[in-house]
C-alpha positions as CSV (number, residue, x, y, z in Angstrom):
1,X,105.8,108.1,92.3
2,X,103.0,106.1,90.6
3,X,105.3,105.0,87.8
4,X,107.7,103.4,90.4
5,X,105.1,101.9,92.8
6,X,102.9,100.3,90.1
7,X,105.6,97.9,88.6
8,X,106.8,97.0,92.1
9,X,103.2,96.0,93.2
10,X,102.6,94.2,90.0
11,X,105.8,92.1,90.6
12,X,104.5,91.1,94.0
13,X,101.0,90.1,92.8
14,X,99.7,86.9,91.2
15,X,97.2,88.9,89.1
16,X,99.3,92.0,88.1
17,X,96.8,93.1,85.5
18,X,94.3,94.0,88.4
19,X,96.8,96.3,90.2
20,X,95.6,99.9,90.2
21,X,97.6,102.7,91.8
22,X,95.7,106.0,92.3
23,X,97.6,109.1,93.4
24,X,95.9,112.1,94.8
25,X,98.0,115.2,95.2
26,X,97.3,117.8,97.9
27,X,99.2,120.9,98.8
28,X,101.7,119.0,101.0
29,X,100.5,115.4,101.0
30,X,100.4,112.6,98.4
31,X,97.8,110.0,99.0
32,X,98.5,106.7,97.2
33,X,95.8,104.1,97.0
34,X,96.6,100.6,95.8
35,X,93.7,98.4,94.6
36,X,94.3,94.7,93.8
37,X,92.5,91.4,93.6
38,X,91.4,89.9,97.0
39,X,93.9,87.1,96.8
40,X,96.8,89.6,96.3
41,X,96.0,91.9,99.2
42,X,97.9,89.6,101.6
43,X,100.9,89.6,99.3
44,X,101.0,93.4,99.2
45,X,100.6,93.6,103.0
46,X,103.1,90.9,103.7
47,X,103.9,89.0,106.9
48,X,103.2,91.3,109.9
49,X,102.8,94.2,107.4
50,X,106.5,94.3,106.5
51,X,105.9,94.6,102.7
52,X,103.5,97.4,103.0
53,X,105.7,99.2,105.4
54,X,108.6,99.0,102.9
55,X,106.3,100.4,100.2
56,X,105.4,103.2,102.6
57,X,109.0,103.9,103.2
58,X,109.7,104.1,99.5
59,X,106.7,106.4,98.9
60,X,107.8,108.6,101.8
61,X,111.3,108.9,100.5
62,X,110.1,109.9,97.1
63,X,107.7,112.4,98.5
64,X,110.3,113.9,100.9
65,X,112.4,114.7,97.8
66,X,109.8,117.3,96.9
67,X,109.2,118.4,100.5
68,X,105.9,116.5,100.8
69,X,104.5,113.7,102.9
70,X,103.1,110.4,101.6
71,X,100.3,108.2,102.8
72,X,100.0,104.8,101.2
73,X,96.9,102.6,101.7
74,X,96.0,99.1,100.3
75,X,92.3,99.5,99.5
76,X,89.7,96.7,100.0
């Protein structure tokens, strides 16, 4: 999942070298944390949160393939 989300987030950011995607795996839940530069946080969240909701849908679909649940957060 990290291998797919990281390039997508880097494509959205002005400073792609500062994008970090951390993935924590639990028994039934995947927690994905995206860290970025302060100026890129708004680009990852998008207007009214639409971009981050799309990223969450993508992560959820990937996790559902394995019978898991995904939680995606853009860290400060």
